[in-house]
N, C-alpha and C positions, 0 to 999 in steps of 0.2 A: 715708698721710704717705712717700713715698720715704724711702729709706734714703740715712742719711748716713754716710760717708767719711772720718772723719779720716787728716790727713795725717800719724801720730805720727813718722815718720822724719824730716819739718822740724823736726817738736816738740821731738825729740832733738840732733836740728844744732845746733839754737839754742839747746839747752841748754846746751850744748859747749863753742861760742863764748859766751858766757856767761862760763860758769867760769874760758876761758881768759885773761880781761881779769885785769891786775893790777887795783890799785887807783887808778889814776889814769886806765885806762885805758876803763872799764869803764863811765861816762857819756861820752864824748866824746863819740858822739852828740847828747844829750841837752843838749851842753855848749853844741855851736854855735846853739841857738835861742832862742827865748827860753819860758818855760814855757806860754805860750799855744798855743805852735807842738807843740809835744810832742805825739809818737802813737802809735800799737801798729800792728802789723801781726800778721795770722791770715787762714790759708786752711786750705777746706776743698773736697773735690767733692763733685759730686751726682749722682745716676744721671738718666737722660732717657730720657724715652718718647716715641719713632717709631714712624709708623707711611705708608704711601703710602696714597696718595690719587687716584684720574680724574678728570682735568681734561678734562673733556664738551667744550670751548671755549680756544679762549684771544681775549684781541682779533685781532682779526686788522689789524692797521697793522702796521707796520714801513717801516724804512728803505728795503727791499728786499718787491718781492714775489715772489711761489714760481708756479717752473710746472713741471711734468713728472712723472713716477708711480715710484715704487720698490716693490719687495718688502723689506723689510725682516726681515735675515737673522735676528731674534732669535724671530718672531714667525711668518712665511711668509706675512703677511698685506699688501698691496699700501695704500700712499697716496699720495695723487693730491693732487695742489694743483692747483689753477686761480687766477685774477687778475682784478678787474677793474680798468681806472681810469677817473681823466676828465686834460682835459690844464688844464695851466699855459699864462696868459696872464699878461705883465707890463703892469701900466696905466699905466709911463708911455713904452711904446714903442707902446699902441695906436692909435695911429694913423697908424703906418708900419710895421705889418705888412706893406705890398703897394705896390708900386710907383703912381703915377699910371695910374685907368683907360683916361685915353688913348693911355697910353706903353704898354702891355700888346700883344704879337707877335702872340701867338695868340690869338688870334677867332672866334667862330664863324660860321654864316649870317646870323642878325643881330647882326653886329657884337658881340655879348660879349665881352669877358675870359675864355680859357681858361685852366687851368694845361697844364703841359708834361705834366708826369705828377707822380706823388700814389703816398707808400707808409707803411707805419705800418715800424719797424725799433726791434724786440726789444732793447737791448740789456746782455748781461748782464753781469756782473762777474765770475760766481764762478759752478761750481760741486758737487755732491755724487753722482758718482758714476761714468756712463762717457761721455765729448762725443764718441763714435762711436755710441755707440747712435740708432737711428733713432726718430723720434717723429712724431706725431702733434698738431697743433694745433686746435681748431675756431676763430675768430675773428667775435666776431658784435657787433652796432651794438646799443646799448641803444638804446630810445624812449624812456624821458623817464629824464633825473637821479635816479643814490639819494639818495635823499633824505642830505644834513650835517646835523651837528648830534647825528648819533645814534652809537652805539657799536656797530661792529659785531663780531662774533666769527667765529671760523675754518670755523663752522656758516650761517650766512649763503651762497647764495644765489641770487644778482640772477635769476637765470633763472626758480628757483623760486620769488620774489616778484615776478613779471611785467616789470623793470623791460628784459627785452631783447624789443627791436626784432619781430615775428614774421612781420608778411606776409609778402608773394611776392616782396618788390623791396628787401627790405633787406639788406642787408650779412652774410652768410655764409659766410667763407674757410673751408675746409680747406688747412692748408699743411704738409706735411712734411717734416720734417729732422732735419741730426744739428747739434749746438754746433760741432763739426771741421768745416769746409767743405773735406775736403781735394783743393777742384778750386782752392783759392786760392794763390799762388805760397808758397816756400816762405819768405820773406824777413817775409809777415805772417805767419802763422801761426809761427815763430820768436818773432815780436813778443807774441803773444797766450803763447806758454806761458810768456812770464816775467813774462807779467802789467801788460804797457806797452801793451797794444791792446787791447779788449774783442774780445767775441764780438759778431756782432749777428744777428738770425734776420729777416730785410725781405719782408713782404707787402705784394703790390703791389697799391695801388687805385686802378687806372687802364680796368679794365670802365664800360664808363654804370653813372651812380648815378642814382638814382629817389628824390626826399626824401619826406618822410611825407604830404605837398599834394598829389602825383604827379609834382611837377618833375623833368624830365629836366637830366643832364648828361652831356660828356661821359667825366668820374673825380668820382671824389668829392673832389680839390682841387679844383675849377673851380665844384662847390657850395662850399666854404667862402668862395674869393675872391670868386662874385658874391655871395653876405650880404656878406661886408664891404664891399662895393662899394654895394649896398643898403640896410644896416642895418649902420652903422657902431657907432648907440647895441649892438649886441650882439657889441663888441666891445672893450669900455670896461676888461671886469676878467676876471679865470677866471667868478665867476659867472653873469654876463650871458651868458661862451662857454657854460660848460655850458648852460645852458635854453634857452640858443633857436637856437645852433649844432648845439654836437656833447655830446651826454648825457655819452659816450665809447664805451667797451669793453670788451668781456669775451672772457677767454682761458681756452678750456676745451682738456682736454685729452682728446684722443679715439682717443688709439691711441700704440701704443708703450709700452716698458717701460726699464728704465735710467738714468735720467738725472734730477735737480731741477737745474733752473740759479735760478741768483736775480739777477731782474733788479736791475737798476740804475735804468733808465730806461723810459719807451716813449714814443717821438717818435712824431710825427706828421708829417710832412717834406713840403714842398708843393713844386715846381720850376716856375718860368715864367719868362719873359724878356720884357725890356723894352730901347726903345729911347732913348739919352741921347748926344743929340749927336753923332751921325751912327752910331753902333755897338747893338749888337748884347749886353743885357747880362746873364748868367744868376741867374740869382736862387733860391737858396731860404729858405723862411721853417720854422721848426722851433716844432713844439708842443709839452712834452715831459711827463709825468707827472712829480710831486712830490709832498711831503709835502706842498707849501703847499693840493695838491688832494686829493679825498676818493681812497684807492686801500684794496680790500678784496682780502685772501687767504681760497680757500678750501679748506680740509683736510679730508680725506674717510681717513677709516681703518678696519679693524677696533673696533668697538670689544668684542666677546666677547674678540676676546686682548690688550685690553686691559685690564678686566678680571679677564683670571686673574693674570695676571704681578700688581697689585694685590693681588690676595687673600693671596698668598704674604707670610706672617708671619714667618719667620725669616728677612725683612731688607725692608732698603725701596730704592722705584724712584726711579729722576728717568729720565722716558723723556721726550722729544719727538722728532715736534712734538702737540701737544695730545694727547698722553699720560695721564705720571704725576706730581706731585710728595709729596715726601717734608714731611709735617705731626710735627711737634717738638713736645712740650709739656714746656715749661721749669717745671723747681720750684721758683718765687715763695715761695711763702712757707714753703719748707725752706729755702733760699736765707737766708731775714732774721732765719729762727726764732734770738731772742736778738742778733740785732743791727740792732734794728730805727730806733736811732742810730745806726749806724756807715755809714760811705760807702762804697759799692764801687771800690773803682782797678781792678780788670778780672775780668773775665768769660772765661774763654775756651772756647771749644768746637770739638772735632775728630770733622767726618766722614770715619770709614776705607772705602776701597772694597771690597769684596769681588770676592779675584780665581779664587777656585772656580768649576765650572759649578753652578748647581742643577735641580733635578726641573720645572724646563721651560723653564728653556732652555741652550745642552751652547755659546753664542756670547756673547764679552764683546765688547762694540758699543766704539766710539770714544764717549767721555766727555765731556759737556759740561764745556767752557774755565768756563763764569763759574758762579754762584751767584747769589743774591738772595735773601738772606734777611727775609722783612717777615711781617708781623703779619697774624694770619690773617682779623681782620678787613677789612683793606684789601688785603687778593689783590687785590679789581678793578680799586677806588679808584687803588691806583695807577700802573696800565698809564695808565686812562680820563685824569687828572690830568697824565697825562704827566710823571711825579716819579722824580727821580734820587734816588737814596741818603742819607742823611742822618745816618749814622752815632750815628741817635735810636734810630729806629724801623723801618729798613734798612739793610741790609750787604751788602756784594758779598766774595766769596772767591771764588780762582782753583785751580783745580786743580794739583797738586804732580804729575808724573810724578814724580821723584825717588821722596816717602814715601808716593804712593796717596791724597793728602787731600784734604779744604778745611778748611781753619783761618779760624772767625773767633775773632781775637784777641782781639778786646776788646767783646761784646756791654753791657758795664757797664751806658751810659745805655739801654738797652734795659728791664734785669732793674729799674732804680731806678723808671724809666718806670711800668712792669708792678707793681710791684707799689705805688705810689703812685695810681692809677685806683680811680678814686672808681664807677665805674659799671660795673661783673662781668661781661661775658657769659658766655657760653657757654664762647668763643671767646680769653678777659682774657687766661690765661699761649700761647697757644699761636701757632708763627709756625709758616712752610711756607716751604718753599726753592723754588729753581724757576730752572731754566735758563734764559741770558737773553743775549743781544748788546748788547754795551759800544759806543752810537759815542760819537769822544771827539772833540776840535774843539783850539784850540790859539787860548789865551787874549788872544793879542794877534798878528799876523802875524808880528814879528819875536821872538817868543818862543818856546822851545821847550819850555813847561808848558801844558799838557793839562789840561780838565773835560771833565766828563762834557758829554754832549750828549745821549743818548738811552735808554733803556734800553726794548729790546721783548725779545720773546717769544722766543727760539729757535726757528727754524721748519723745520731740518735737521734728519735721524736723529740724535738719539742716543741714549744709552744706557748705563745704566753704577747699579751694584748698590751699596748703604751697608749695611754692620752698623748693625742693627736690627730693628725688631717687636718685635711681641709673645710670636713664636716663635723671638728673634733669641738665638742657638747661640754666640753671640761673646763679648767682653770687654765691655759694655754701654758705651753709646755716654756720655759721663759731661763736665760739666761744670766747668771749675776756675775755684774765686771764689778773689780775696783783698779784704781789707778791711783800713780806716784804723781809729783809732776814738780821737780826741782824748785826753790824758793832761791832768786840770785839776790846775792846784798844782806844789809842788817834790816832788822824786824822795823 
């Protein structure tokens, strides 16, 4: 049974306030409502238990894909991010992807149309680390599409599962890059520093390409174009394109250290030219990776170091990516003891950051900005079902740099929901704190009101220690509860 802490100070202040009222004003509040609307207010606080739990893997789907390798300053271990993407094809323009076959200017010896050039562009929206770090990736062609309709977690490797094409003719390209290309003019670099222009990692696909049937083309773009003219049904939508033309590509970090890039999209760009009214027109066709098609991120980190942090019971951890969550046990039965028929109007819980160093780490890292509180039994299905917080079974809290806290101001609906639950599992009164990225969207094009579009796991490196744990040496974590109880009849 959790120890109950009565707020004697509040009771005393209430008594003083009542005694100071004269005969005409002490029932003023009640006189403004009918007898059926009268109620009393009570408040109480309770201890809350918490512990760290290791997140073996997280759902590998996100608005962004992630690529690179960083050293975790807290553990000294390396965290590597790789990703796979398919390409989206808009159904309404599927018959307008390229110019008419006979108008294409570039042709081979057999008079078949050819692409002028072809590139893969990795468009980077943000990064963590040093943008000048020298990195190496290997781009691998998939032999078969990664199966759709399955939830892939951050420990899923397309290469290990046999999706990567591995014959000698398969695309297997190494690319050395740094995110900031100092060979670009200052005008372009300045735009990128200001966030008004994206960094791009460009990988050429202009060498001869041999498809799985053994047919050779002068480049990968020509392969796609000739498939388009021979089998237009393959370009009906993203599914047919993925199954019959381009299963996708896998991007693997194979060298370098110091940066992880947030990939906004990956583009397959095919350049061609055609004749129209006596003029040569240059044409670009772009196929983009997006949320409409399958994208997965593989996270590799050091499990023993993660487990060592999680075993520190003098605090709890929140660590990303695919690291550590904080599990919280809410004292539901204690909260409702003696208040079975009352209404909980507020239940507030605050989690404080520990700023002192631990025996394991003398590093204080950047904290996750946003936390999701979710019922323990819904930890996986929440993300799999693409849910958003509903302030009933799931809530968001943001880090306050002024107070070094995350505050969930009112989880009263959750407390009531848990208490009324008839089928109590082993985790019936437990929630988990999960660092997340929130994507918002405007309700209308003319409105400034935003709504939550996506909630995804935080994939960048963050870490914070919270007050709590079984061996907590600081003030305990508490939940403050306010009850209201109707008063029947006259006073």
